[in-house]
C-alpha positions as CSV (number, residue, x, y, z in Angstrom):
1,M,28.5,-17.9,30.3
2,T,25.4,-17.5,32.5
3,V,21.9,-17.9,31.2
4,Y,21.3,-14.1,31.5
5,D,24.6,-13.3,29.8
6,E,23.6,-15.6,26.9
7,L,20.3,-13.7,26.5
8,V,22.3,-10.5,26.2
9,A,24.8,-12.0,23.8
10,R,22.0,-13.2,21.6
11,G,20.5,-9.7,21.4
12,L,17.3,-10.7,23.1
13,I,17.0,-8.2,25.9
14,A,15.8,-4.6,25.3
15,Q,15.2,-3.3,28.8
16,V,14.7,-4.5,32.4
17,T,13.4,-3.1,35.6
18,D,16.1,-4.4,38.0
19,E,18.9,-6.1,36.2
20,E,20.8,-7.6,39.2
21,E,17.7,-9.2,40.7
22,I,16.5,-10.5,37.3
23,K,20.0,-11.9,36.7
24,K,19.9,-13.8,40.0
25,L,16.4,-15.2,39.4
26,V,17.1,-16.3,35.8
27,N,20.6,-17.7,36.5
28,E,19.4,-19.7,39.5
29,G,16.3,-21.1,37.8
30,K,14.0,-19.3,40.1
31,A,12.1,-17.1,37.6
32,V,8.4,-17.9,37.4
33,F,7.7,-15.8,34.4
34,Y,4.8,-15.2,32.1
35,I,4.2,-14.0,28.5
36,G,0.8,-13.1,27.2
37,F,-0.7,-14.2,23.9
38,D,-4.0,-12.6,22.8
39,P,-6.0,-15.1,20.7
40,T,-6.8,-12.8,17.8
41,A,-6.5,-15.6,15.2
42,D,-6.8,-19.4,15.1
43,S,-3.1,-19.9,14.8
44,L,0.1,-18.5,16.3
45,H,2.4,-16.8,13.8
46,V,6.1,-16.1,13.6
47,G,5.5,-12.8,15.4
48,H,4.9,-15.0,18.5
49,F,7.8,-17.2,17.6
50,M,10.5,-15.3,19.5
51,A,8.5,-15.3,22.7
52,L,8.0,-19.1,22.4
53,C,11.7,-19.7,21.8
54,L,12.6,-17.5,24.8
55,M,10.2,-19.5,27.0
56,K,11.7,-22.8,25.8
57,R,15.2,-21.4,26.4
58,L,14.5,-20.3,29.9
59,Q,12.6,-23.5,30.8
60,M,15.6,-25.5,29.7
61,A,17.6,-23.5,32.3
62,G,15.2,-24.6,35.1
63,N,12.9,-21.6,35.1
64,K,9.1,-21.9,35.0
65,P,7.1,-20.4,32.2
66,I,3.4,-19.4,32.4
67,A,1.8,-19.1,29.0
68,L,-1.1,-16.7,29.5
69,I,-3.7,-16.8,26.8
70,G,-5.8,-13.6,26.7
71,G,-9.3,-14.9,26.5
72,G,-10.3,-11.9,28.5
73,T,-8.0,-9.1,27.2
74,A,-8.9,-10.2,23.6
75,M,-12.4,-8.9,24.4
76,I,-10.9,-5.4,24.5
77,G,-7.8,-5.5,22.2
78,D,-4.3,-4.2,22.7
79,P,-3.8,-0.7,21.2
80,S,0.0,-1.1,21.1
81,G,1.4,-0.5,17.6
82,R,-2.1,0.2,16.2
83,T,-3.4,3.2,14.3
84,D,-7.0,1.9,14.6
85,M,-9.2,0.0,17.0
86,R,-9.1,-3.8,16.7
87,Q,-12.2,-5.6,15.5
88,M,-14.4,-7.0,18.3
89,M,-14.5,-10.8,18.4
90,T,-17.3,-13.0,19.8
91,K,-16.7,-15.2,22.8
92,E,-17.1,-18.3,20.6
93,T,-14.4,-17.2,18.2
94,I,-12.0,-16.3,21.1
95,N,-12.6,-19.7,22.7
96,H,-11.9,-21.5,19.4
97,N,-8.7,-19.6,19.0
98,V,-7.6,-20.4,22.6
99,E,-7.9,-24.1,21.9
100,C,-5.8,-23.8,18.8
101,F,-3.1,-21.9,20.7
102,K,-2.9,-24.5,23.4
103,K,-2.1,-27.3,20.9
104,Q,0.6,-25.3,19.1
105,M,2.3,-24.1,22.3
106,S,2.9,-27.7,23.4
107,R,5.5,-28.1,20.7
108,F,7.7,-25.5,22.4
109,I,6.9,-25.8,26.1
110,D,6.8,-28.8,28.4
111,F,3.7,-28.6,30.4
112,S,4.1,-32.0,32.2
113,D,4.7,-32.4,35.9
114,D,4.0,-28.7,36.7
115,K,7.1,-27.6,34.7
116,A,4.9,-24.9,33.0
117,L,1.4,-23.5,33.3
118,L,-1.1,-22.6,30.7
119,V,-3.8,-20.2,31.9
120,N,-6.5,-18.1,30.5
121,N,-7.2,-14.6,31.9
122,A,-10.9,-15.0,31.0
123,D,-11.0,-17.1,34.2
124,W,-10.6,-14.0,36.4
125,L,-11.2,-10.9,34.1
126,L,-14.7,-11.8,32.9
127,D,-16.1,-12.1,36.4
128,L,-14.8,-8.9,37.8
129,N,-17.2,-6.3,39.2
130,Y,-16.6,-2.9,37.5
131,V,-16.9,-0.9,40.7
132,D,-14.6,-3.2,42.6
133,V,-12.0,-2.8,39.9
134,L,-12.2,0.9,40.1
135,R,-11.8,0.9,43.8
136,E,-9.1,-1.8,43.9
137,V,-7.0,-0.9,40.9
138,G,-8.0,2.7,39.8
139,P,-6.2,4.6,42.7
140,H,-2.8,3.2,41.7
141,F,-2.9,4.4,38.1
142,S,-2.0,8.0,37.1
143,V,-4.0,9.1,34.0
144,N,-1.2,11.6,33.1
145,R,1.4,8.7,33.2
146,M,-0.9,6.5,31.1
147,L,-1.4,9.1,28.4
148,N,2.4,9.5,28.1
149,A,2.8,5.7,27.4
150,E,4.1,4.8,24.0
151,C,1.3,2.2,23.5
152,Y,-1.3,5.0,23.5
153,K,0.5,7.8,21.6
154,Q,-0.3,6.5,18.1
155,R,-3.9,6.0,19.0
156,M,-4.2,9.4,20.5
157,E,-3.7,11.0,17.1
158,K,-6.9,9.3,15.7
159,G,-8.8,9.0,18.9
160,L,-8.2,6.6,21.7
161,S,-11.4,4.9,22.9
162,F,-12.2,4.4,26.6
163,L,-12.4,0.7,25.7
164,E,-8.7,0.5,24.7
165,F,-7.7,2.9,27.5
166,N,-8.6,0.1,30.0
167,Y,-6.2,-2.4,28.4
168,M,-3.2,-1.4,30.5
169,I,-5.2,-1.8,33.7
170,M,-6.3,-5.3,32.5
171,Q,-2.8,-6.4,31.7
172,S,-1.5,-5.0,35.0
173,F,-4.3,-6.9,36.8
174,D,-3.1,-10.1,35.1
175,F,0.4,-9.8,36.5
176,Y,-1.1,-9.0,39.9
177,T,-3.3,-12.1,39.8
178,L,-0.6,-14.4,38.6
179,F,1.7,-13.1,41.3
180,Q,-0.8,-14.0,44.0
181,K,-2.1,-17.3,42.5
182,Y,1.1,-18.9,41.1
183,G,4.0,-17.0,42.5
184,C,4.8,-15.4,39.2
185,N,7.6,-12.9,39.8
186,M,8.5,-11.8,36.3
187,Q,6.8,-10.6,33.1
188,F,8.3,-10.8,29.6
189,G,7.1,-9.2,26.4
190,G,8.0,-7.3,23.3
191,D,9.6,-3.9,23.8
192,D,6.3,-2.3,22.7
193,Q,4.7,-3.6,25.9
194,W,7.0,-1.7,28.3
195,S,4.4,0.7,29.7
196,N,1.8,-2.1,30.2
197,M,4.4,-4.2,32.0
198,L,5.5,-1.4,34.3
199,G,1.8,-1.0,35.3
200,G,1.8,-4.6,36.6
201,T,5.0,-4.2,38.6
202,R,3.7,-1.0,40.2
203,L,0.3,-2.5,41.0
204,I,2.0,-5.5,42.8
205,H,4.2,-3.0,44.7
206,Y,1.4,-0.7,45.7
207,K,-1.1,-3.4,46.6
208,L,1.1,-6.0,48.2
209,G,4.2,-4.1,49.2
210,K,6.3,-6.7,47.2
211,D,8.5,-6.5,44.2
212,A,8.1,-8.2,40.8
213,Y,10.1,-7.6,37.7
214,A,9.7,-6.9,34.0
215,M,12.0,-7.6,31.0
216,T,11.3,-6.8,27.4
217,I,12.8,-8.6,24.4
218,N,13.8,-6.9,21.2
219,L,11.3,-7.2,18.4
220,L,13.0,-8.9,15.5
221,L,12.7,-6.7,12.4
222,N,13.3,-7.6,8.8
223,S,15.3,-5.4,6.4
224,E,12.2,-3.5,5.3
225,G,11.5,-2.5,8.9
226,K,8.3,-4.6,9.2
227,K,7.7,-6.7,12.3
228,M,8.8,-10.3,12.0
229,G,6.4,-12.5,10.2
230,K,4.7,-10.0,8.1
231,T,4.9,-10.4,4.3
232,Q,3.1,-8.7,1.4
233,S,0.5,-11.5,1.5
234,G,0.0,-11.5,5.2
235,A,1.3,-13.3,8.3
236,V,3.5,-16.4,8.3
237,W,1.6,-18.9,10.5
238,L,2.8,-21.8,12.6
239,D,-0.2,-23.8,11.5
240,P,0.9,-26.0,8.6
241,N,-2.6,-25.7,7.1
242,K,-2.1,-21.9,6.8
243,T,1.6,-21.8,6.0
244,S,3.0,-25.1,4.6
245,P,6.3,-26.3,6.1
246,F,7.9,-25.7,2.6
247,D,6.7,-22.1,2.6
248,F,7.8,-21.7,6.3
249,Y,11.2,-22.9,5.3
250,Q,11.3,-20.6,2.3
251,Y,10.4,-17.6,4.4
252,W,13.5,-18.1,6.5
253,R,15.6,-19.1,3.6
254,N,14.8,-15.7,2.0
255,V,15.7,-13.4,4.9
256,S,18.2,-10.7,3.9
257,D,21.9,-11.0,4.3
258,A,21.8,-8.4,7.0
259,D,19.3,-10.3,9.1
260,V,20.4,-13.9,8.9
261,L,22.9,-13.9,11.7
262,K,20.6,-11.9,13.9
263,C,17.9,-14.5,13.4
264,L,20.3,-17.3,14.1
265,R,21.3,-15.8,17.4
266,M,17.8,-14.9,18.6
267,L,15.8,-17.9,17.4
268,T,17.9,-21.0,17.1
269,F,19.5,-23.1,19.8
270,L,22.8,-23.4,18.0
271,P,25.9,-22.6,20.1
272,L,26.9,-19.0,20.0
273,E,30.5,-20.1,19.1
274,Q,29.1,-21.7,15.9
275,I,27.2,-18.6,15.0
276,E,30.2,-16.4,15.6
277,E,32.2,-18.5,13.1
278,M,29.5,-17.7,10.5
279,E,30.2,-13.9,11.0
280,K,33.2,-14.5,8.8
281,W,31.2,-15.8,6.0
282,E,30.6,-13.7,2.9
283,G,28.9,-13.9,-0.5
284,S,27.5,-17.4,-1.3
285,Q,28.4,-18.7,2.2
286,L,25.6,-16.5,3.6
287,N,23.2,-18.7,1.6
288,Q,24.5,-21.6,3.5
289,A,23.8,-19.7,6.7
290,K,20.2,-19.1,5.5
291,E,19.7,-22.8,4.8
292,I,20.9,-23.6,8.3
293,L,18.5,-21.0,9.8
294,A,15.5,-22.3,7.7
295,Y,16.2,-25.9,8.6
296,E,16.6,-25.3,12.3
297,L,13.4,-23.3,12.6
298,T,11.3,-25.6,10.5
299,N,12.5,-28.5,12.6
300,L,11.5,-26.6,15.7
301,V,8.0,-25.8,14.5
302,H,7.1,-28.7,12.2
303,G,9.5,-31.5,13.2
304,E,12.6,-33.2,11.7
305,E,10.7,-35.1,9.0
306,E,9.0,-32.0,7.6
307,A,12.2,-29.9,7.9
308,K,14.1,-32.5,5.8
309,K,11.3,-32.6,3.2
310,A,11.3,-28.8,2.9
311,Q,15.1,-28.7,2.7
312,E,15.2,-31.4,0.0
313,G,12.4,-29.8,-1.9
314,A,14.1,-26.4,-1.9
315,K,17.4,-27.9,-3.1
316,A,15.7,-30.0,-5.8
317,L,13.6,-27.1,-7.0
318,F,16.4,-24.6,-7.3
319,S,19.2,-26.9,-8.4
320,S,17.5,-29.0,-11.1
321,G,14.0,-27.7,-11.5
322,N,12.6,-30.9,-10.1
323,A,9.3,-30.1,-8.3
324,A,8.7,-33.5,-6.7
325,Q,9.2,-32.3,-3.2
326,M,7.4,-28.9,-3.4
327,P,4.1,-28.3,-1.7
328,E,1.1,-29.7,-3.6
329,V,-2.5,-28.8,-4.1
330,T,-5.0,-31.3,-5.5
331,L,-8.0,-30.0,-7.5
332,T,-11.3,-31.8,-7.3
333,E,-14.3,-31.8,-9.7
334,E,-15.8,-28.9,-7.8
335,D,-12.8,-26.7,-8.7
336,F,-13.5,-27.0,-12.4
337,E,-16.2,-25.4,-14.6
338,D,-16.7,-27.1,-17.9
339,D,-13.5,-29.1,-17.2
340,S,-11.4,-25.9,-17.0
341,I,-10.2,-23.4,-14.4
342,G,-9.1,-19.8,-14.8
343,I,-5.6,-18.7,-13.9
344,L,-6.9,-16.3,-11.3
345,R,-9.0,-18.9,-9.5
346,L,-6.1,-21.3,-9.7
347,L,-3.7,-18.9,-8.0
348,V,-6.2,-18.3,-5.2
349,K,-6.9,-22.1,-4.9
350,A,-3.1,-22.8,-4.7
351,G,-2.7,-20.2,-1.9
352,L,-0.3,-18.1,-4.1
353,A,-2.7,-15.1,-4.0
354,S,-5.2,-14.1,-1.3
355,S,-7.9,-12.8,-3.8
356,N,-8.8,-12.6,-7.5
357,G,-7.7,-9.0,-7.3
358,E,-4.2,-9.9,-6.1
359,A,-4.0,-12.7,-8.6
360,R,-4.9,-10.3,-11.4
361,R,-2.1,-7.9,-10.4
362,N,0.4,-10.8,-10.2
363,V,-0.5,-11.8,-13.8
364,E,-0.5,-8.3,-15.2
365,Q,2.9,-7.6,-13.6
366,G,4.4,-10.6,-15.3
367,G,5.0,-12.6,-12.1
368,V,3.1,-15.8,-12.9
369,S,4.2,-18.9,-15.0
370,V,2.9,-22.4,-15.6
371,D,5.6,-25.0,-16.2
372,G,8.1,-22.3,-16.9
373,E,5.9,-20.5,-19.4
374,K,4.9,-16.9,-18.4
375,V,1.2,-16.2,-18.2
376,T,0.4,-12.7,-19.4
377,D,-3.4,-12.9,-20.0
378,V,-5.7,-12.7,-17.0
379,K,-8.3,-14.7,-19.0
380,T,-6.0,-17.7,-19.4
381,V,-7.8,-21.0,-18.6
382,L,-6.3,-24.5,-18.0
383,T,-8.2,-27.6,-18.8
384,K,-8.4,-30.6,-16.6
385,D,-6.5,-32.7,-19.2
386,Q,-3.6,-30.1,-19.1
387,I,-3.2,-30.6,-15.4
388,A,-3.9,-34.3,-15.2
389,G,-1.1,-36.9,-15.3
390,D,2.1,-35.5,-13.7
391,G,0.4,-32.2,-12.8
392,I,1.8,-28.7,-13.5
393,V,4.1,-26.3,-11.6
394,L,2.5,-23.0,-10.9
395,K,4.9,-20.2,-10.0
396,R,4.3,-16.7,-8.6
397,G,7.2,-14.3,-8.2
398,K,10.7,-15.6,-8.0
399,K,10.4,-18.1,-5.2
400,K,6.8,-19.1,-4.7
401,F,5.9,-22.5,-6.3
402,M,3.1,-25.0,-6.0
403,K,2.5,-28.3,-7.7
404,I,-1.0,-28.6,-9.0
405,T,-2.6,-32.1,-9.5
406,V,-6.0,-33.4,-10.2
407,E,-7.8,-35.9,-7.9
């Protein structure tokens, strides 16, 4: 099976501009491709995960990835998939987020010996002269075609700002610049980026008389139809300080039966033959498939040691109730008032609720327990002595646990 055939078999490819040429480049290891990441937070999340896995997969086959961090485009904000305009960020925030991205990407991509590049489009976008851009790029973009693009349709209903309207031109200029500076001949992205990506291929063709190619990957959806990585409490981050390895493991352990094989094909590096055998599994065997998925992906993001800890912790927790391996939060003197702490504050401190309001709803709905005892009163307080010693196990919902100890 060729590299390209495997991408198809794993369900990764949504659409391409020139399949035969893309096949040739990818299979011969001659693709110099880029994927863009706008630094809108200080951590990558699992919504970026598929792109990183694809970059790793293609690099292993001899192709050269370019990780483009959008320090410039983040100043505008991508309207794709949005019903409102993104919040404007300061340059300082963007630069901080860029540095965080660089560290995380190195776990997936080998940047040594020019095997991959990491570039920031702020290096060329922020110094552009507006009139020069209008003259150099503007003539090659049809406003009618742009307004028909999927990435703008949702925003048109509520009002598309001129700021956002420029995003397609900026992304297209990125591809044009990367083609000239680094020989980048291919752009990858989610299938919601198709219109933006075509803009870049057209610009290269019009300006340079040469061809470049675009390929989109399927967005992985969970059973509720939300984009991968979105939960009721927010995103699932790759930063262990935002989402612990245990919680990351549990996120994948809890995917639906309908999604587990899709996730195994798209995101893991297990042989397709092994995954095809799992297609025969039913009932409780699917739980085993979910454990394999969770372990493989936690290992990829957080390393083997953390993956084993998360796996052992999950098994201990759900087989015998032993909480020794579950994630832990240690309270300090500052967390207590008169040597006690309220249940709502404790839920927030433990990361099991994002706010007091959310914590209140969890308690009122009967979803919170301490050491197996359900908490039904939002005014419940726990003393330092109750938590001291071996600590307590705080539970929210069916599968969110945290061990609470005192310093």
